[in-house]
Legacy VTK file of the C-alpha trace (Angstrom):
# vtk DataFile Version 3.0
C-alpha trace
ASCII
DATASET POLYDATA
POINTS 180 float
-3.305 7.832 7.085
-2.772 6.763 3.485
-5.884 6.380 1.302
-7.163 2.797 1.180
-6.194 2.296 -2.481
-5.346 4.172 -5.634
-6.503 2.873 -9.000
-4.472 3.182 -12.184
-4.659 1.850 -15.729
-0.830 1.706 -15.886
0.768 -1.760 -15.975
2.529 -3.069 -12.868
6.042 -3.110 -14.252
6.159 0.651 -14.929
4.789 1.865 -11.603
7.027 3.691 -9.130
6.483 1.338 -6.173
8.641 -0.845 -3.942
6.773 -4.105 -4.607
4.370 -5.491 -7.178
1.976 -8.425 -6.896
0.002 -10.395 -9.431
-2.264 -13.444 -9.604
0.031 -16.461 -9.866
-0.588 -20.048 -10.906
0.072 -22.785 -8.369
2.526 -24.359 -10.842
4.729 -21.267 -11.002
4.041 -20.726 -14.699
4.133 -17.072 -15.736
2.657 -17.293 -19.219
-0.185 -14.802 -19.494
-1.544 -11.421 -18.437
0.265 -9.566 -15.665
2.444 -12.633 -14.957
3.884 -12.610 -18.489
4.537 -8.870 -18.294
6.330 -9.256 -14.945
8.404 -12.153 -16.298
9.407 -10.172 -19.389
10.437 -7.163 -17.289
12.149 -9.064 -14.437
13.927 -11.697 -16.526
13.977 -15.502 -16.365
15.735 -15.579 -12.980
12.438 -14.710 -11.306
10.874 -17.887 -12.677
13.677 -20.034 -11.250
13.384 -18.342 -7.845
9.577 -18.668 -7.786
9.569 -22.344 -8.735
12.225 -23.115 -6.152
10.119 -21.504 -3.415
6.871 -23.119 -4.606
8.481 -26.570 -4.537
8.957 -26.321 -0.758
5.295 -26.623 0.188
1.769 -27.214 -1.084
-0.065 -24.127 -2.259
-3.654 -23.066 -2.722
-5.590 -19.920 -3.611
-4.513 -17.120 -1.294
-1.006 -18.411 -0.588
1.834 -15.976 -1.244
5.460 -16.239 -2.349
7.814 -13.244 -2.170
10.792 -13.070 -4.539
13.298 -10.476 -5.564
12.532 -8.408 -8.643
15.757 -9.057 -10.562
15.888 -6.678 -13.575
12.994 -4.609 -12.189
15.362 -3.284 -9.508
16.668 -0.921 -12.182
13.315 0.921 -12.080
13.025 0.835 -8.277
10.811 -2.240 -7.830
12.549 -4.383 -5.207
10.139 -7.292 -4.643
7.541 -9.328 -6.514
4.646 -10.892 -4.640
3.213 -13.973 -6.325
-0.362 -14.416 -5.017
-1.724 -17.859 -5.886
-4.979 -17.148 -7.707
-5.184 -19.936 -10.274
-5.048 -23.675 -9.691
-3.849 -25.240 -12.911
-4.869 -28.906 -12.769
-8.551 -29.217 -11.842
-11.397 -31.125 -13.515
-12.630 -27.732 -14.803
-9.216 -26.724 -16.154
-7.133 -23.846 -14.843
-9.193 -21.380 -12.826
-9.743 -19.849 -9.379
-11.858 -22.423 -7.502
-12.091 -20.339 -4.302
-12.280 -16.655 -5.257
-13.230 -15.676 -1.700
-9.656 -16.644 -0.716
-8.337 -13.752 -2.822
-9.139 -11.596 0.215
-6.708 -13.660 2.284
-4.151 -13.506 -0.521
-4.177 -9.712 -0.589
-3.863 -9.487 3.184
-1.113 -12.145 3.147
0.726 -10.263 0.369
0.781 -6.947 2.213
2.169 -8.421 5.443
5.559 -9.605 4.079
5.807 -6.519 1.872
5.561 -4.280 4.924
7.938 -6.516 6.898
10.698 -6.229 4.273
10.334 -2.443 4.300
8.117 -1.717 1.307
6.337 1.629 1.578
4.287 1.121 -1.597
2.756 -1.922 -3.293
0.905 -2.292 -6.583
-1.336 -5.287 -7.249
-2.982 -6.451 -10.449
-6.590 -7.647 -10.524
-6.492 -11.199 -9.179
-8.181 -13.998 -11.084
-10.162 -11.875 -13.547
-8.618 -13.408 -16.645
-7.800 -17.100 -16.746
-9.102 -17.462 -13.186
-12.661 -16.688 -14.371
-13.472 -14.447 -11.394
-15.974 -11.672 -12.138
-14.151 -8.327 -11.860
-16.673 -6.905 -9.339
-16.173 -9.974 -7.134
-12.385 -9.676 -7.396
-12.660 -6.000 -6.483
-14.747 -6.736 -3.382
-12.431 -9.518 -2.205
-9.278 -7.512 -2.858
-10.562 -4.375 -1.130
-11.679 -6.504 1.817
-8.121 -7.863 1.957
-6.658 -4.347 2.089
-9.155 -3.427 4.839
-8.231 -6.568 6.824
-4.530 -5.767 6.514
-5.069 -2.190 7.685
-7.110 -3.341 10.695
-4.519 -5.915 11.790
-1.311 -4.048 11.043
0.574 -1.082 12.364
1.784 -0.486 8.781
-1.306 1.504 7.829
0.876 3.930 5.884
1.630 1.301 3.219
0.432 2.805 -0.065
-1.570 0.316 -2.153
-2.179 0.846 -5.863
-4.347 -1.416 -7.997
-2.968 -1.742 -11.520
-5.927 -2.280 -13.842
-4.934 -1.843 -17.509
-8.095 -3.654 -18.657
-10.994 -1.228 -19.079
-13.401 -3.921 -17.851
-11.403 -4.459 -14.645
-10.813 -0.743 -14.073
-14.507 0.132 -14.364
-15.558 -2.739 -12.066
-13.008 -1.799 -9.402
-13.858 1.918 -9.689
-17.527 1.100 -9.176
-16.817 -0.984 -6.067
-14.454 1.645 -4.606
-17.083 4.376 -5.119
-19.776 2.300 -3.404
-17.706 1.877 -0.204
LINES 1 181
180 0 1 2 3 4 5 6 7 8 9 10 11 12 13 14 15 16 17 18 19 20 21 22 23 24 25 26 27 28 29 30 31 32 33 34 35 36 37 38 39 40 41 42 43 44 45 46 47 48 49 50 51 52 53 54 55 56 57 58 59 60 61 62 63 64 65 66 67 68 69 70 71 72 73 74 75 76 77 78 79 80 81 82 83 84 85 86 87 88 89 90 91 92 93 94 95 96 97 98 99 100 101 102 103 104 105 106 107 108 109 110 111 112 113 114 115 116 117 118 119 120 121 122 123 124 125 126 127 128 129 130 131 132 133 134 135 136 137 138 139 140 141 142 143 144 145 146 147 148 149 150 151 152 153 154 155 156 157 158 159 160 161 162 163 164 165 166 167 168 169 170 171 172 173 174 175 176 177 178 179
């Protein structure tokens, strides 16, 4: 069986994986953090595809949209998983109003990735920037999501990497992984 997760400080868009996932805004904007890096690497077509898919239904924290990777296919990344982590228009501004739903988002992200044939997925820390989620909380929710996926799926060989370029995020996630 594959280890639960691997941690790296490398950014998503350079990892040798089949699919990458990041914390998306409910509006489909890709203007900061991992989202901006994915947009720059994949090209503007990803934004058009994402917004088209988001327009089809309401979305909340933990919902997932799967798109192609466009220019990232050149480096072997075939899919991008947009995990809704930030709700843009709230009385408190843009943030993650239900961080506990990040667990569901991770589990929901891994299911379609395995169904389309991905053997490896890398995820960024969800909600730890603009979403205002404490990194240790994000780590607990995300690891719980990976555990839930592994318990409910026959695809337990799906390799999951957490891309944590931020020292603050990396140290928080490392601490939580070591305590499990």
